[in-house]
ROLUMDREN-765340 format. One line per 3 residues: their letters; for each residue x, y, z of C-alpha. Coordinates in nm, 2 decimals, always signed. Layout:
N
A> X:Y:Z ~ ... $
This chain:
255
MTL> +11.46:+7.08:+9.61 ~ +11.72:+7.12:+9.88 ~ +12.07:+6.98:+9.90 $
DVN> +12.21:+6.86:+10.24 ~ +12.58:+6.95:+10.22 ~ +12.81:+6.89:+10.50 $
ELW> +12.97:+7.23:+10.58 ~ +13.30:+7.08:+10.70 ~ +13.32:+6.86:+10.39 $
LIA> +13.26:+7.15:+10.16 ~ +13.53:+7.36:+10.33 ~ +13.78:+7.07:+10.32 $
FLL> +13.69:+7.01:+9.95 ~ +13.77:+7.38:+9.87 ~ +14.10:+7.37:+10.06 $
VLA> +14.21:+7.05:+9.89 ~ +14.10:+7.18:+9.55 ~ +14.30:+7.50:+9.60 $
RAL> +14.62:+7.31:+9.68 ~ +14.56:+7.06:+9.40 ~ +14.51:+7.33:+9.14 $
AWM> +14.82:+7.52:+9.25 ~ +15.02:+7.20:+9.25 ~ +14.90:+7.10:+8.90 $
MVV> +14.98:+7.45:+8.76 ~ +15.35:+7.37:+8.83 ~ +15.41:+7.00:+8.76 $
TPF> +15.43:+6.85:+8.42 ~ +15.23:+6.78:+8.21 ~ +14.95:+6.98:+8.36 $
SSR> +15.16:+7.29:+8.37 ~ +15.14:+7.31:+7.99 ~ +14.83:+7.52:+7.91 $
GAI> +14.85:+7.45:+7.54 ~ +14.86:+7.07:+7.57 ~ +14.63:+7.01:+7.87 $
PAV> +14.29:+7.18:+7.86 ~ +14.19:+7.38:+8.17 ~ +13.87:+7.16:+8.20 $
VTV> +14.09:+6.85:+8.23 ~ +14.31:+7.01:+8.50 ~ +14.01:+7.12:+8.70 $
GVA> +13.85:+6.78:+8.66 ~ +14.16:+6.60:+8.79 ~ +14.20:+6.85:+9.08 $
SGL> +13.83:+6.80:+9.17 ~ +13.88:+6.42:+9.17 ~ +14.18:+6.46:+9.41 $
AIL> +13.97:+6.69:+9.63 ~ +13.68:+6.45:+9.65 ~ +13.93:+6.17:+9.74 $
VAP> +14.12:+6.36:+10.01 ~ +13.84:+6.58:+10.16 ~ +13.69:+6.31:+10.39 $
RLE> +14.03:+6.28:+10.56 ~ +14.03:+6.64:+10.67 ~ +13.68:+6.66:+10.82 $
HLP> +13.80:+6.58:+11.16 ~ +14.06:+6.86:+11.16 ~ +13.98:+7.21:+11.28 $
MPH> +13.83:+7.41:+10.99 ~ +13.79:+7.79:+10.96 ~ +13.43:+7.90:+11.00 $
TTA> +13.46:+8.27:+10.90 ~ +13.51:+8.43:+10.56 ~ +13.85:+8.57:+10.65 $
GVI> +13.96:+8.24:+10.79 ~ +13.86:+8.05:+10.48 ~ +14.03:+8.30:+10.25 $
GAL> +14.35:+8.28:+10.46 ~ +14.34:+7.90:+10.46 ~ +14.29:+7.90:+10.08 $
VLQ> +14.60:+8.13:+10.04 ~ +14.81:+7.90:+10.25 ~ +14.69:+7.59:+10.06 $
VMT> +14.78:+7.76:+9.73 ~ +15.13:+7.84:+9.86 ~ +15.17:+7.48:+9.98 $
GLA> +15.07:+7.34:+9.65 ~ +15.30:+7.57:+9.46 ~ +15.60:+7.48:+9.68 $
LGF> +15.53:+7.10:+9.65 ~ +15.49:+7.13:+9.27 ~ +15.79:+7.35:+9.23 $
VVQ> +16.03:+7.12:+9.41 ~ +15.93:+6.82:+9.19 ~ +15.93:+7.01:+8.87 $
LLL> +16.26:+7.17:+8.94 ~ +16.44:+6.84:+8.98 ~ +16.26:+6.68:+8.68 $
SAV> +16.36:+6.98:+8.47 ~ +16.73:+6.88:+8.52 ~ +16.68:+6.62:+8.25 $
SAA> +16.56:+6.87:+7.99 ~ +16.83:+7.11:+8.10 ~ +17.09:+6.84:+8.02 $
GTL> +16.94:+6.81:+7.67 ~ +16.98:+7.19:+7.63 ~ +17.34:+7.16:+7.72 $
LDL> +17.39:+6.91:+7.45 ~ +17.21:+7.14:+7.20 ~ +17.45:+7.42:+7.29 $
TGG> +17.77:+7.22:+7.27 ~ +17.68:+6.98:+6.99 ~ +17.55:+7.24:+6.74 $
LSL> +17.18:+7.12:+6.75 ~ +17.05:+7.46:+6.88 ~ +17.05:+7.61:+6.53 $
PPS> +16.73:+7.44:+6.40 ~ +16.46:+7.52:+6.66 ~ +16.17:+7.28:+6.71 $
MNP> +15.83:+7.31:+6.86 ~ +15.78:+7.17:+7.21 ~ +15.42:+7.03:+7.21 $
LSG> +15.40:+7.06:+7.59 ~ +15.50:+7.42:+7.63 ~ +15.38:+7.54:+7.28 $
TQS> +15.71:+7.73:+7.24 ~ +16.02:+7.68:+7.03 ~ +16.31:+7.51:+7.19 $
ALM> +16.62:+7.32:+7.08 ~ +16.60:+6.96:+6.96 ~ +16.76:+6.77:+7.24 $
GTF> +16.59:+6.98:+7.51 ~ +16.25:+6.90:+7.36 ~ +16.34:+6.53:+7.32 $
YSQ> +16.45:+6.49:+7.69 ~ +16.14:+6.67:+7.82 ~ +15.92:+6.43:+7.62 $
VVV> +16.12:+6.14:+7.76 ~ +16.05:+6.26:+8.11 ~ +15.67:+6.27:+8.05 $
LLL> +15.68:+5.93:+7.88 ~ +15.87:+5.77:+8.17 ~ +15.63:+5.92:+8.43 $
FTS> +15.33:+5.76:+8.27 ~ +15.49:+5.43:+8.16 ~ +15.67:+5.36:+8.49 $
GGY> +15.39:+5.47:+8.72 ~ +15.58:+5.78:+8.84 ~ +15.27:+5.99:+8.82 $
LLM> +15.12:+5.76:+9.08 ~ +15.41:+5.84:+9.32 ~ +15.35:+6.21:+9.25 $
IDG> +14.98:+6.18:+9.34 ~ +15.07:+5.97:+9.65 ~ +15.32:+6.23:+9.76 $
FIR> +15.06:+6.50:+9.71 ~ +14.80:+6.31:+9.92 ~ +15.05:+6.24:+10.20 $
SFS> +15.13:+6.61:+10.22 ~ +14.80:+6.66:+10.40 ~ +14.95:+6.47:+10.70 $
GPG> +15.17:+6.77:+10.77 ~ +15.08:+7.13:+10.87 ~ +15.13:+7.28:+10.53 $
FTL> +15.28:+7.62:+10.46 ~ +15.31:+7.81:+10.79 ~ +15.55:+8.06:+10.95 $
ETE> +15.72:+7.77:+11.12 ~ +15.78:+7.58:+10.79 ~ +15.89:+7.89:+10.59 $
KTV> +16.26:+7.86:+10.67 ~ +16.25:+7.48:+10.59 ~ +16.08:+7.55:+10.25 $
AAV> +16.34:+7.81:+10.16 ~ +16.63:+7.58:+10.26 ~ +16.49:+7.29:+10.06 $
IVT> +16.44:+7.50:+9.75 ~ +16.80:+7.64:+9.77 ~ +16.94:+7.29:+9.81 $
DLG> +16.74:+7.15:+9.52 ~ +16.86:+7.44:+9.30 ~ +17.21:+7.31:+9.35 $
AFF> +17.09:+6.95:+9.29 ~ +16.93:+7.07:+8.96 ~ +17.26:+7.20:+8.82 $
TAS> +17.45:+6.89:+8.95 ~ +17.20:+6.65:+8.80 ~ +17.19:+6.82:+8.46 $
LEI> +17.57:+6.81:+8.44 ~ +17.58:+6.44:+8.55 ~ +17.32:+6.34:+8.29 $
AGP> +17.50:+6.53:+8.01 ~ +17.85:+6.48:+8.14 ~ +17.95:+6.17:+7.95 $
ILL> +17.84:+6.31:+7.62 ~ +18.01:+6.65:+7.69 ~ +18.33:+6.47:+7.76 $
VLF> +18.31:+6.29:+7.43 ~ +18.24:+6.61:+7.25 ~ +18.54:+6.78:+7.42 $
AAQ> +18.76:+6.49:+7.32 ~ +18.63:+6.53:+6.96 ~ +18.72:+6.90:+6.97 $
VVL> +19.07:+6.81:+7.08 ~ +19.11:+6.56:+6.80 ~ +18.98:+6.81:+6.54 $
ALL> +19.22:+7.07:+6.67 ~ +19.52:+6.83:+6.63 ~ +19.40:+6.74:+6.28 $
SKA> +19.38:+7.11:+6.19 ~ +19.75:+7.15:+6.30 ~ +19.86:+6.84:+6.12 $
APQ> +19.68:+6.92:+5.80 ~ +19.63:+7.30:+5.78 ~ +19.51:+7.28:+5.42 $
ANV> +19.21:+7.06:+5.51 ~ +18.90:+7.24:+5.63 ~ +18.86:+7.04:+5.95 $
WLL> +18.61:+7.27:+6.11 ~ +18.37:+7.24:+5.82 ~ +18.38:+6.86:+5.87 $
GFP> +18.37:+6.89:+6.24 ~ +18.02:+7.04:+6.26 ~ +17.83:+6.74:+6.12 $
FQI> +18.07:+6.51:+6.30 ~ +17.97:+6.66:+6.64 ~ +17.60:+6.63:+6.56 $
FLV> +17.66:+6.27:+6.47 ~ +17.84:+6.21:+6.80 ~ +17.56:+6.37:+7.00 $
LVM> +17.30:+6.15:+6.83 ~ +17.50:+5.83:+6.88 ~ +17.59:+5.91:+7.24 $
VAL> +17.23:+6.00:+7.33 ~ +17.12:+5.66:+7.19 ~ +17.38:+5.48:+7.39 $
TAT> +17.31:+5.67:+7.72 ~ +16.93:+5.67:+7.69 ~ +16.91:+5.35:+7.89 $
GLP> +17.02:+5.54:+8.20 ~ +16.74:+5.80:+8.18 ~ +16.48:+5.59:+8.36 $
NDV> +16.70:+5.56:+8.67 ~ +16.78:+5.93:+8.65 ~ +16.42:+6.03:+8.64 $
ANL> +16.33:+5.78:+8.92 ~ +16.60:+5.92:+9.14 ~ +16.50:+6.28:+9.08 $
LSR> +16.13:+6.21:+9.13 ~ +16.20:+6.02:+9.46 ~ +16.41:+6.31:+9.58 $
GIG> +16.15:+6.57:+9.48 ~ +15.87:+6.38:+9.66 ~ +16.09:+6.33:+9.97 $
DGA> +16.19:+6.69:+9.98 ~ +15.83:+6.80:+9.95 ~ +15.75:+6.58:+10.25 $
HMF> +16.05:+6.71:+10.44 ~ +15.94:+7.07:+10.38 ~ +15.61:+7.03:+10.56 $
GVV> +15.71:+6.77:+10.82 ~ +15.53:+6.47:+10.66 ~ +15.66:+6.14:+10.80 $
């Protein structure tokens, strides 16, 4: 029995598969090796490759072994850059939770992050879980897939796009720190005000052990403020995701 396989389709399939696997190795939740089996990751990447490969058959394809290997390397670098930009901005939400752990006293009891399989602080784990939940309930993962598919309209990672990729990553690093501070900012201000009040109480009543009472009081404030500000997280995640997808398109000249 012989199989009639289109050579151009097979090369296009391999190129898309390489970019999809590199992209999924970075973005959540597929970046978690403990939570997502490798078979699932390869299966989803293969599905994306089957979907996109027919669109690339009309493009010039490498026909030599060296050309195919070089094209695969470029596809891997393109996928890593696309995934890194999106994941970097989405990680600002969990970074905001980590700031709350450090300032609110919740970093002492470590918890297990089911996605990464490592121990992390309570609020950082909670915020990372909220991001994944919002991606799947709001259809954000569909926007991520659409952005990945549209990335093939551009040239991908080349010497001409190298400077643009570096500039976008540096800019998004600044946006990462800014977004994490903006998300955690209101709660940090409340905690700072609580510290000032406790300091005044300790001066007014030196005999009272104010700092012993202040520790559970800060934890209580963090939990209450997180509950009050949680309604703004969907908009934060949507804005960060939109920026990540837009910056990924800008890196490789996708209209």
